[in-house]
C-alpha positions as CSV (number, residue, x, y, z in Angstrom):
1,I,-0.2,-14.1,37.2
2,I,1.2,-16.6,34.7
3,F,3.1,-18.5,37.4
4,M,0.0,-18.7,39.6
5,E,-2.1,-19.9,36.6
6,L,0.5,-22.7,35.8
7,L,0.5,-23.7,39.5
8,I,-3.3,-24.0,39.6
9,T,-3.3,-26.0,36.4
10,K,-0.8,-28.4,37.9
11,I,-2.9,-28.8,41.1
12,S,-6.0,-29.4,38.9
13,R,-4.2,-32.2,37.0
14,I,-3.2,-33.9,40.3
15,H,-6.8,-33.7,41.4
16,N,-8.0,-35.3,38.2
17,R,-5.5,-38.2,38.5
18,T,-6.0,-39.0,42.2
19,G,-9.7,-38.2,42.6
20,K,-9.0,-36.4,45.8
21,I,-10.3,-32.8,46.3
22,I,-6.9,-31.0,46.7
23,Y,-8.3,-27.7,45.5
24,S,-11.1,-26.9,43.2
25,A,-9.6,-25.5,39.9
26,V,-12.7,-23.5,39.1
27,R,-12.9,-21.9,42.5
28,S,-9.1,-21.3,42.5
29,R,-9.2,-19.6,39.1
30,A,-12.3,-17.5,40.2
31,Y,-10.3,-16.4,43.3
32,L,-7.3,-15.6,41.1
33,F,-9.4,-13.6,38.7
34,A,-10.9,-11.6,41.6
35,S,-7.5,-11.1,43.2
36,V,-6.1,-9.8,39.9
37,C,-9.0,-7.3,39.6
38,G,-8.3,-6.0,43.1
39,C,-4.6,-5.8,42.6
40,L,-4.9,-3.9,39.3
41,Y,-7.3,-1.4,40.9
42,L,-5.0,-0.7,43.8
43,F,-1.9,-0.6,41.5
44,N,-3.4,2.3,39.6
45,S,-2.3,4.8,42.4
46,S,1.4,4.4,41.5
47,A,1.5,3.1,37.9
48,K,2.3,5.3,35.0
49,A,0.1,4.7,32.0
50,V,2.5,5.9,29.2
51,V,6.2,6.2,28.9
52,E,7.3,9.1,26.5
53,L,10.3,8.4,24.3
54,S,11.6,12.0,23.8
55,G,10.1,12.6,20.4
56,Y,10.2,9.0,19.2
57,G,6.7,8.1,20.3
58,A,5.4,6.4,23.5
59,L,5.2,3.0,25.1
60,A,2.5,1.5,27.2
61,A,1.6,-2.0,28.4
62,D,-1.7,-3.6,29.0
63,V,-3.0,-7.0,30.0
64,E,-6.3,-8.8,29.5
65,V,-7.4,-11.6,31.9
66,S,-10.5,-13.6,31.1
67,G,-12.4,-16.7,32.1
68,E,-14.8,-18.3,29.6
69,Y,-17.2,-21.3,29.5
70,S,-17.8,-22.9,26.1
71,S,-20.3,-25.7,25.5
72,N,-18.5,-26.7,22.4
73,I,-14.7,-26.0,22.4
74,S,-13.9,-27.6,19.0
75,Y,-17.0,-26.4,17.0
76,N,-18.1,-29.9,16.0
77,S,-21.0,-32.4,16.7
78,A,-19.1,-34.0,19.7
79,E,-19.9,-30.8,21.6
80,Q,-17.2,-31.1,24.3
81,D,-17.6,-28.4,26.9
82,D,-14.9,-26.8,29.1
83,F,-13.7,-23.7,31.0
84,I,-11.0,-21.6,29.3
85,Y,-8.7,-19.2,31.0
86,Q,-6.6,-16.5,29.3
87,V,-3.9,-14.1,30.2
88,F,-2.8,-11.8,27.4
89,P,-0.1,-9.2,28.2
90,R,0.9,-6.7,25.4
91,L,3.4,-4.0,24.9
92,R,2.0,-1.1,22.8
93,Y,3.8,1.6,20.8
94,R,2.5,4.8,19.3
95,F,4.1,7.5,17.2
96,D,2.1,10.5,16.0
97,E,4.3,13.3,14.8
98,G,3.4,15.5,11.8
99,A,1.9,13.5,8.9
100,I,3.1,10.1,10.1
101,R,1.2,7.9,12.5
102,V,2.4,4.5,13.7
103,E,0.6,2.1,16.1
104,A,2.0,-1.3,17.0
105,Y,1.7,-4.0,19.7
106,A,3.3,-7.3,20.5
107,G,2.4,-9.9,23.2
108,V,1.9,-13.5,24.2
109,D,-1.6,-15.0,24.6
110,F,-1.6,-17.6,27.3
111,V,-4.6,-20.0,27.1
112,R,-5.4,-22.8,29.5
113,Y,-8.2,-25.4,29.4
114,D,-9.6,-26.8,32.6
115,D,-10.1,-30.4,31.3
116,Y,-8.6,-30.6,27.8
117,N,-5.1,-29.6,28.6
118,E,-3.8,-30.8,25.2
119,Y,-5.2,-27.5,23.8
120,D,-3.2,-25.2,26.1
121,S,-1.2,-22.7,24.2
122,E,1.1,-19.7,24.3
123,D,0.6,-17.8,21.1
124,I,2.6,-14.8,19.9
125,K,0.5,-11.9,18.7
126,S,1.7,-8.8,16.9
127,R,0.5,-6.0,14.6
128,I,1.8,-2.8,13.1
129,K,-0.2,0.0,11.4
130,L,1.4,2.9,9.6
131,E,-0.4,5.8,8.1
132,Y,0.9,8.6,5.9
133,P,-2.2,10.8,5.5
134,Y,-2.6,13.8,3.2
135,V,-3.5,17.1,4.7
136,E,-7.2,17.2,4.4
137,N,-7.6,20.9,3.4
138,S,-4.5,21.2,1.3
139,S,-4.9,22.1,-2.4
140,D,-1.7,20.2,-3.4
141,R,-2.5,16.9,-1.8
142,R,-1.4,14.0,-4.0
143,F,-1.4,10.7,-2.2
144,D,-1.8,8.8,1.1
145,V,-0.6,5.4,2.3
146,L,-1.8,2.8,4.8
147,V,0.4,-0.2,5.7
148,E,-0.7,-3.0,8.0
149,A,1.3,-6.1,8.9
150,G,1.7,-8.7,11.6
151,Y,2.8,-12.2,12.7
152,N,0.3,-14.2,14.7
153,E,0.1,-17.7,16.1
154,N,-3.5,-18.9,16.5
155,T,-4.6,-21.9,18.5
156,S,-8.4,-21.8,18.2
157,P,-11.5,-23.6,17.0
158,N,-11.9,-23.5,13.3
159,S,-15.5,-23.6,12.0
160,G,-14.3,-24.7,8.5
161,V,-12.7,-27.9,9.7
162,Q,-14.4,-28.5,13.1
163,A,-11.3,-28.8,15.2
164,I,-9.0,-26.7,17.3
165,T,-6.1,-26.0,15.0
166,E,-2.7,-24.3,15.4
167,T,-1.6,-22.0,12.6
168,E,1.2,-19.4,12.1
169,E,0.1,-16.4,10.0
170,I,2.0,-13.6,8.3
171,N,-0.2,-10.8,6.9
172,F,0.7,-7.7,4.9
173,H,-1.6,-5.1,3.4
174,L,-0.7,-1.8,1.7
175,A,-3.4,0.6,0.5
176,G,-2.3,3.6,-1.5
177,R,-4.4,6.4,-2.9
178,Y,-3.1,8.8,-5.6
179,Y,-4.9,11.9,-6.9
180,I,-4.8,12.3,-10.6
181,S,-6.7,15.6,-10.4
182,E,-8.9,17.3,-7.8
183,I,-11.8,14.9,-8.5
184,F,-10.2,11.7,-9.8
185,Y,-8.0,9.3,-7.9
186,L,-6.6,5.8,-8.0
187,R,-6.5,3.4,-5.2
188,A,-4.4,0.2,-5.2
189,G,-2.2,-2.0,-3.0
190,P,-1.2,-5.6,-2.4
191,E,-2.8,-7.9,0.2
192,Y,-0.8,-11.0,1.4
193,L,-1.8,-13.7,3.9
194,D,0.3,-16.8,4.6
195,R,-1.3,-19.4,6.9
196,Q,1.1,-22.2,7.9
197,S,-0.7,-25.2,9.5
198,V,1.2,-26.5,12.6
199,T,-1.5,-29.1,13.4
200,S,-0.9,-32.3,11.4
201,G,-3.5,-33.2,8.8
202,Y,-4.1,-29.7,7.4
203,D,-2.5,-27.7,4.6
204,D,-0.8,-24.4,4.3
205,V,-2.7,-21.7,2.4
206,T,-1.1,-18.6,0.9
207,E,-3.3,-15.8,-0.5
208,F,-2.1,-12.9,-2.6
209,A,-4.4,-10.2,-4.0
210,I,-4.2,-6.7,-5.6
211,P,-7.2,-4.5,-6.2
212,I,-7.0,-1.6,-8.6
213,E,-9.8,1.0,-8.3
214,F,-10.6,4.2,-10.2
215,F,-12.7,6.8,-8.3
216,Y,-14.7,9.9,-9.1
217,Q,-15.0,12.2,-6.1
218,Y,-18.5,13.4,-6.3
219,S,-18.2,15.6,-3.2
220,E,-15.8,16.0,-0.2
221,Q,-17.6,13.2,1.5
222,L,-18.7,10.8,-1.2
223,S,-16.9,9.0,-4.1
224,F,-18.0,6.5,-6.8
225,G,-15.6,4.1,-8.5
226,L,-14.9,1.1,-10.7
227,G,-12.6,-1.7,-9.6
228,Y,-10.8,-4.9,-10.5
229,R,-9.3,-7.4,-8.1
230,Y,-6.8,-10.1,-9.0
231,A,-6.1,-12.9,-6.5
232,E,-4.1,-16.1,-6.2
233,V,-4.5,-19.0,-3.8
234,D,-1.8,-21.5,-3.3
235,V,-2.3,-24.6,-1.2
236,G,0.8,-26.3,0.2
237,D,0.1,-30.1,0.4
238,Q,1.1,-31.2,3.9
239,T,-0.9,-34.5,3.8
240,P,0.2,-36.5,0.7
241,G,-2.5,-38.6,-0.8
242,D,-5.5,-36.5,0.4
243,G,-6.2,-35.1,-3.1
244,V,-5.2,-32.5,-5.6
245,E,-4.5,-29.0,-4.2
246,A,-7.3,-26.5,-4.9
247,D,-4.9,-23.8,-6.3
248,S,-6.8,-21.0,-8.0
249,I,-6.8,-17.6,-9.6
250,D,-9.7,-15.2,-8.9
251,H,-10.9,-12.3,-11.0
252,S,-13.5,-9.7,-9.6
253,I,-14.9,-6.6,-11.3
254,Y,-17.2,-4.3,-9.3
255,L,-18.7,-0.9,-8.7
256,S,-17.7,1.0,-5.6
257,T,-19.2,3.7,-3.3
258,I,-17.3,5.2,-0.4
259,G,-18.4,8.0,1.9
260,K,-21.5,9.5,3.4
261,V,-24.6,8.4,1.4
262,L,-26.9,10.1,4.0
263,P,-26.1,12.7,6.7
264,S,-25.9,10.0,9.4
265,V,-24.9,7.0,7.2
266,T,-21.4,6.1,6.0
267,A,-20.9,3.3,3.4
268,A,-18.1,1.3,1.9
269,L,-19.6,-0.8,-0.9
270,R,-18.2,-3.1,-3.6
271,I,-20.6,-5.0,-5.7
272,G,-20.1,-6.9,-8.9
273,A,-19.2,-10.4,-10.3
274,Q,-16.3,-12.8,-9.6
275,S,-14.8,-15.9,-11.2
276,R,-12.5,-18.6,-9.8
277,E,-10.2,-20.5,-12.2
278,Y,-8.5,-23.7,-10.9
279,E,-5.0,-24.6,-12.0
280,N,-5.9,-28.3,-12.0
281,D,-8.5,-29.5,-14.6
282,I,-10.0,-31.9,-12.0
283,Y,-11.9,-28.9,-10.6
284,D,-14.6,-27.0,-12.5
285,D,-14.2,-23.2,-12.8
286,E,-16.8,-21.1,-11.1
287,T,-18.5,-17.8,-11.3
288,G,-20.5,-16.0,-8.7
289,F,-21.8,-12.8,-7.1
290,Y,-19.2,-10.6,-5.5
291,M,-19.9,-8.1,-2.7
292,E,-18.2,-6.4,0.2
293,S,-20.2,-3.8,2.1
294,L,-20.1,-2.0,5.4
295,F,-22.8,0.6,6.4
296,Q,-22.5,2.6,9.6
297,W,-25.4,4.6,11.0
298,E,-25.1,7.1,13.8
299,A,-28.6,6.7,15.2
300,S,-27.8,9.1,18.0
301,E,-24.8,10.3,20.0
302,Q,-25.1,7.3,22.2
303,T,-26.1,4.6,19.6
304,K,-24.2,3.3,16.6
305,V,-25.5,0.6,14.2
306,E,-23.2,-1.3,11.8
307,L,-24.4,-3.6,9.0
308,S,-22.1,-5.8,6.9
309,V,-23.0,-7.9,3.9
310,G,-20.7,-9.8,1.6
311,S,-20.1,-12.7,-0.8
312,A,-16.7,-14.1,-1.8
313,F,-14.7,-17.2,-2.5
314,D,-12.5,-18.8,0.2
315,T,-10.2,-21.8,0.7
316,T,-9.8,-23.6,4.0
317,I,-6.8,-25.3,5.4
318,A,-8.5,-28.7,4.6
319,N,-8.0,-27.9,0.9
320,E,-11.7,-27.2,0.3
321,S,-12.8,-24.3,-1.8
322,R,-16.1,-22.6,-0.8
323,E,-18.3,-19.7,-1.7
324,V,-19.5,-17.8,1.4
325,F,-22.4,-15.3,1.8
326,F,-22.5,-13.5,5.1
327,A,-24.5,-10.8,6.8
328,G,-24.3,-9.2,10.2
329,V,-25.6,-6.3,12.2
330,E,-24.1,-4.9,15.4
331,V,-25.6,-2.2,17.7
332,R,-23.4,-0.3,20.1
333,H,-24.9,1.9,22.8
334,S,-23.3,4.0,25.5
335,F,-25.5,4.5,28.6
336,N,-23.1,6.9,30.1
337,E,-19.3,7.5,30.3
338,Q,-18.9,4.3,32.3
339,I,-21.3,1.7,30.8
340,R,-21.3,0.5,27.2
341,S,-23.1,-2.3,25.6
342,E,-23.2,-4.1,22.3
343,A,-25.4,-6.7,20.6
344,S,-25.0,-8.5,17.3
345,L,-26.7,-10.9,14.9
346,G,-25.0,-12.9,12.2
347,Y,-25.9,-15.2,9.3
348,E,-23.6,-17.2,7.0
349,D,-24.3,-19.6,4.1
350,A,-21.2,-21.6,2.9
351,D,-21.3,-23.7,-0.2
352,Y,-18.2,-26.0,-0.2
353,T,-18.0,-26.2,-4.0
354,Q,-15.0,-28.5,-4.2
355,S,-15.5,-30.8,-1.1
356,V,-15.8,-34.5,-1.7
357,D,-19.2,-34.7,-0.1
358,G,-20.7,-31.5,-1.5
359,R,-20.9,-29.9,2.0
360,K,-23.3,-27.0,2.6
361,D,-23.5,-25.0,5.8
362,E,-26.0,-22.5,7.2
363,S,-25.4,-20.8,10.5
364,F,-27.0,-18.2,12.7
365,S,-25.3,-16.4,15.6
366,F,-26.1,-14.0,18.4
367,A,-24.0,-12.1,21.0
368,L,-24.7,-9.7,23.8
369,G,-21.9,-7.9,25.7
370,A,-21.3,-5.0,28.1
371,T,-18.3,-3.0,29.4
372,Y,-18.0,-1.2,32.7
373,V,-15.2,1.4,32.9
374,L,-13.7,1.3,36.4
375,I,-10.9,3.8,35.7
376,E,-11.2,5.9,32.6
377,E,-8.8,4.8,29.8
378,R,-7.1,2.4,32.3
379,L,-9.3,-0.3,33.7
380,E,-12.3,-2.0,32.1
381,L,-14.5,-4.9,33.1
382,G,-16.3,-6.8,30.3
383,G,-18.8,-9.6,29.9
384,R,-20.2,-11.4,26.9
385,I,-22.7,-14.1,26.1
386,A,-22.8,-15.7,22.6
387,Y,-24.7,-18.4,20.9
388,S,-24.3,-20.0,17.4
389,D,-26.2,-22.7,15.6
390,R,-24.8,-24.3,12.4
391,E,-26.7,-26.7,10.3
392,S,-24.6,-28.8,7.8
393,T,-25.0,-31.6,5.4
394,R,-21.8,-33.0,6.9
395,L,-22.7,-34.7,10.2
396,V,-19.6,-33.6,12.2
397,S,-20.2,-30.0,11.1
398,D,-23.8,-29.9,12.5
399,Y,-23.6,-28.3,16.0
400,D,-24.4,-25.4,18.2
401,V,-22.3,-23.6,20.8
402,L,-23.1,-21.4,23.8
403,S,-20.3,-19.4,25.5
404,A,-20.1,-16.9,28.4
405,K,-17.0,-14.8,29.1
406,L,-15.9,-12.4,31.8
407,S,-12.8,-10.3,31.2
408,I,-10.8,-7.4,32.7
409,N,-8.4,-5.2,30.7
410,Y,-5.9,-3.0,32.5
411,L,-3.6,-0.4,30.9
412,F,-0.5,0.2,33.0
């Protein structure tokens, strides 16, 4: 697949230089996409989905192939449109024995642009998740641990800087819960994200945070708590002379609720206040509203509704600090075992508090998608249409974007 994609890209470039119609790149890729779908369907008769490792877990491989049209590939006012093609093979690992669960994957995401070939990329993607859960009905349970980590290369449009940027990211998150008694427990764990900017003109940003939360277990399904979160942001200056780094220390204090607040509604809520203290006196310290929330409503066996609302400080790779308020709702509905759909609405208000021009953004987004299961747990066909409109006081950041994507995912 990858060889055929590179060959078609080469033919397309020759066509662009000579002006002669050697082969239509769009039609070629459409034919390639259809051929891949057919081959994957036929391959199902002889392929084995999972390879067992004799008590050491199981391996599986999958691949996602997609074609997408975007009216604005860089998320800026220039609004350059293009067709984007993707092949993303992954190797998956799963271990689930006793109280330990491990899930991991690693792969390479091949992305090709029809016209803007300078944005072509091959990005490494990886993730590992480890759970050590307590036994739910055990009287002597004491703690449980969740660990997530990964290394990921991202070549993608960045709505904060209005350009396609390349970054290398290392993330690590550990969340531990320790029961002091039957009804009181502590939850804490470090969060680390290191974003290294490969694209020239942008900075490295490293974030470290550690929340500490004390909970009262009101019932088996609902807990209330009080929390404090300490965070540090370090900006590595890759562009000398562009200004003083917006290094900062954040403090947040909040009330928490976790669990079922109604028979069909599950909530994870943090609400309180936050402050940002800059290490350099050139910036003014800030205070603001802090919130992280996720509400999940099971409207029926077929329909699920998810609402998220939040407000937090953030720092971009352009060395700009901002306060972001966001809200989103997503509805997922299963018509039957083969057809699933989802729709979402989103809103974001971003105040770039330390930008040189006092930038303020407001954006609205909408997306509609569907998935058709051709072979249960093996082969899926998906489609998605999305639209986003961003209004900004910074001219280059004022834009809209419409995209349509067709994809197929196959588990070998």
